[in-house]
N, C-alpha and C positions, 0 to 999 in steps of 0.2 A: 204463570205455573207451565212447565214444561210437560205436554200430555204424550210424546212420544214412545215413553216406556208404558203407558197405561194398557194394561188387558180389560177384556170385556168378556165378562158371564152374564149369560141370558138363562131364566127361569122363572117357575112361579113360586111365590112365595107361600111356604108351609106353616111355619110357624115364626112369630115373633117375640122375643122373651127380653128380659132385663139383661143388660150387660154389665161391665164392671164397674160401672158408676150409675148415678142417676141421669145422668146426658148420654149415657150409650145405650144402644140395643144391639141384641145378637136376631139376625134376620135368616132363617134357613130358607134356601130354596131349593127346588127340584130341576135339574139340567137333564140334557139330554146324557151326558156322560155320569150322572148321579148327584148326591145332595152336595151341597155348598153352603157354609155358614158365612154371614158377612157380618163385619162390624160397622155398625151405622153408629157415628159420632155427630157432635154438635159441629164439627167442620166438616162433615159430608154435604156435597152439593146435592141437592135433590130438584129435578128439574120442576117448574111450576110449584114447588113447595107442596106437592101433594101427600097425603096423608098414605104412608103404606099399610096395605092389609093383606090379610089371607087373600089367596086366590089371584091376587092381580101379579099379571105377567111383566118384568123387570127386566131391564138391562142394567148391571153393575159394572163399573169401572174402577180398578184398584192399579196400584204402581207397582208393577213387574219387577221392579229393582228394590222393593222393601223386603226383609226378611219374612217369612210367614212359616209358622210352625209346622212341622212335619206330623200333621196327625189327619186323620180321617173322621169324618170329611173335613176335605180342605177348609181352611178360614182365612180371610182376607179383608184388609181394611178398606171399605168403601171409600172413595174418593167424589163419586159422581154416579149416582143414580137417576134413571128415566123410566118411567112406567110407558108400557109400548101396549098399543091395541093389536086385534087380533090380525095376523099376517104383516105384521110391520115389525121393521129393524131400525136399527141406529148404528151408526159410526161416529168415532171420534178420531180424525184424522187431520192434517196438514193438507190443504188443498192449495195447487198453484195458479198459476196464470190462466191455464187451459181449464180449471176446475177439476181437476184430475188429482187424486189422491198421493201423496207422495211414495207408496209403496204401490202405486198403479194398480189399487185393487177395486177402484169404483172413480168414474167420471161423471160429473151432475151436469144436466141440462135444464138451466135455471127457466121458470117460466115466470112472467110478471106476476103472476097468481102466489106464487111461492112466499111464506110469511118467512123475512129474514130479521131476526131479532139479538139481543142482546140476551144474557144470563138473566137479567132481572126483569125481563119481558119487555124493553124498551126498543122502539125500532132501530134497526141497524142502517143509518142512512149514508153509508160507503157502498162500494162493491165489495162483495165477501171473498174475492181471491185473495192468494198468499196468506191466506188466515188458519188458525186452527178451526173446524167447523164440527159440531155435533149435528149429524145430518139424519132424519127422520125419512124413511121411505119403504116401499113395499116391494116393487117388482124392479128386475133389472132386465137388460138384455144380456142375451150368452156371447156377446161380443168381448173382445179383449182391450182395454178393460172394461168391465160391465157399465153400462150407463144407465144412468136413472134421473128420473125426473122427482126432486125432492119434494115432499109433503110440507116439511117445515125444516129451517136451519137456525141454528143457534151458533153465534159467533162468540168464540171463547176468548173474549178481550182479555189482553194482558191485564195485569193487575199494577195499578200507577204507584 
């Protein structure tokens, strides 16, 4: 799956209700820019398969190339959801051989203690460069690009 068109929205879950079918839910979150509704289907990847609940802080990624209804609050089809701890952030980018994001928005300084795994929780046994990575981190430097030592990396292995 190509993730370069994915956009991120971060917020706190305010409400979860039934969607258009038994397999979908409408998750309403509050963001810095106001409310956003997310359609969560059976195809939505949820990191660690956590159960979404009110009060949980999440980052949701949606495909910015897909049409979205022109309504308020905005509504997006969530493709990937990650729960976040206090002060934690997450990014989904392609990182090159120097562990710099393709858009130069972040550079990773790997630690031997950084857990690197696949989406299904298995250890990733290769080097993570030149891959699409879901990176969890807290603080960054003020350099250009900002640098961080990630708390966790999930390699978004291509589907075979």
